[in-house]
C-alpha angles and dihedrals in degrees: 000000000000124000132182119221126196124186113216121249090253089084119080094261127022103244129186128178143156127245119206110202128191120218114279115259137188118249112205132193114279092232135035112281132198119281106220145125113249119192115221120231125267088251093051101055103047115128094250091066099047097109142074127262124205124215128183139197128197120205131193119228122265104208091189093064129074095188116126111231091206092061094037094055095037092054092044090050092054090051094046091056090064088066097031093038095152086071088064090058136075133251121246130187123226138177117325087019090287111168123217130175115231106214101222101148091231091140140222130288118263129185126189116204144167125212124203094225136086128234089244092056092052090047092049089051092053085240096139098085132062132304094058107193090200098046095119089060094049094045106028117204101231109213110270095005097108095063116109101229131052096004134105112285095216131041115192127186124182113191119191116216118218091245095058097264123112146202122231115199129179135178120197137187106250093213088069102049147356134216094285090045093049089049090056092049092047091049089053091047090053094046091053091045089054094052106270112141096217137011114275088226107046109220118248124206104183094138088160085081087074102039113109115246117235089255095051115125134195103250102166136060106248105197089173087073099042107155099206112054132145118259121278118289091217114071105240092219094059114121106249129211128192131214137174122228126194122220115195132161093288094050092049090047091052090052093050090054085071090058131074109268092231095052110107111223140156124233089252092054094046095047094042096050090048095048090047093054094042091049091049092051090049094052092050096208123180106286092243094052113124106239121197134204114193118195119200102224116197102223104188091109092047094064119080106145090089105356121229111252116244091242094052108127103180126103113289108171145103129218107215115180133218113208131198139149117264089241093055091048094048098042108032124080118272088254087073099063092036092057089048089054093048090051091049092050094046090051091073111099133147090268091051090053092048089050092050090053091052091050090054091056098042096044101042098257098293132204121256116250110274098180112108089348130144114188123199124193116189110213097167095107097047098083094236085144090061099058095135122176097183126265096029094058125206123347120261087222123014121170147073115343100224147001116268135029127252106312095344113088097183098092128101129187125210107225125183113239142167111220127215095277092051099258116147113222144122130290116210122188114208126193116202141150110276099256091042090053090055090052091045093054090049091053093050091044091056090062106021103030091227126152 
């Protein structure tokens, strides 16, 4: 199958290339694996995780190696599925919308492809950061594969570049794993690709650790799952555009100049409060509109009774929400949203997580509130920039492939990145309506002097 890709003139250089894709195939475990039905946890199967997330990795060529990245990754994937055999199964839904994975050994989808473009050409065209105009050709949506139930749980595409570099793209079902869990899986995949006989951190299923007991009760107020909220402030039909922004040491320093010098804050808190405010100003909602900032809080360290094993690859996070009116966000000092974010993060305790699990069971696994919401997921500690298959080294970009999730555009991921002048920082992709994006860039430019 041949497909022609053109990058729009908005990139630095107009670039056009063909992608030759082979027919999708199923990769199965190299050895027999158990046949069983494994329930997911009560964090895993909430409505807000019932979608797929694409990630993508770009690798420079290594002219001293004659290894084929397609075969290296395909073989390692088949070996990995022996250890992560639930990924080779299919999701089923039972009573009370409870999800389980039926371990069938059917395998995961794999696509081999070749692109008539070099790594240098992609780099010159600024095509190594989200949004990727050609994503659908580098991670082809096989018909029927994006459904939740009864379909492969992983989709992998490896695309060779004509210079010897390659692109590794993967789409995973979020009910099966989170950022930390994906990092474990990818680490194992790399280790097996590089010759190890087994993963250095054995994967652990044990989802029963996060299944609410029959006596569990909702003990906290979970505003993130409010069931009566006004309609979305952003008109769903608005034409959306996406753009990536780089935050290095200079940008973080500029943001912190807006904060009291004696106010302790992390880079995450400073950046997130700033983006929340700028995004609100850009959207220009009614001043009384309730705006939300949801932080994805990795909760593995919060749980001690019992503790979560190091090889656990299920979802272990909470989504506490900070809430303020648009007027307060736009008019009050940056310290105001920052303290709200700090309070939301600090609210996550072991009891909070157990309460959230009980809420899922008693309220039918509800969706988080989307109206007025901006969700931020920090992937910087999950080693996605270290996905190393051997001779090609680490990726130039490794992380989520776009802003937004499923049908909800208001999500940004913080991805580690080294820019062209060698600065380490964070790339954040934002999706907004066209006019709002123009205003958003103006707001950032007023403080950061970005373009």
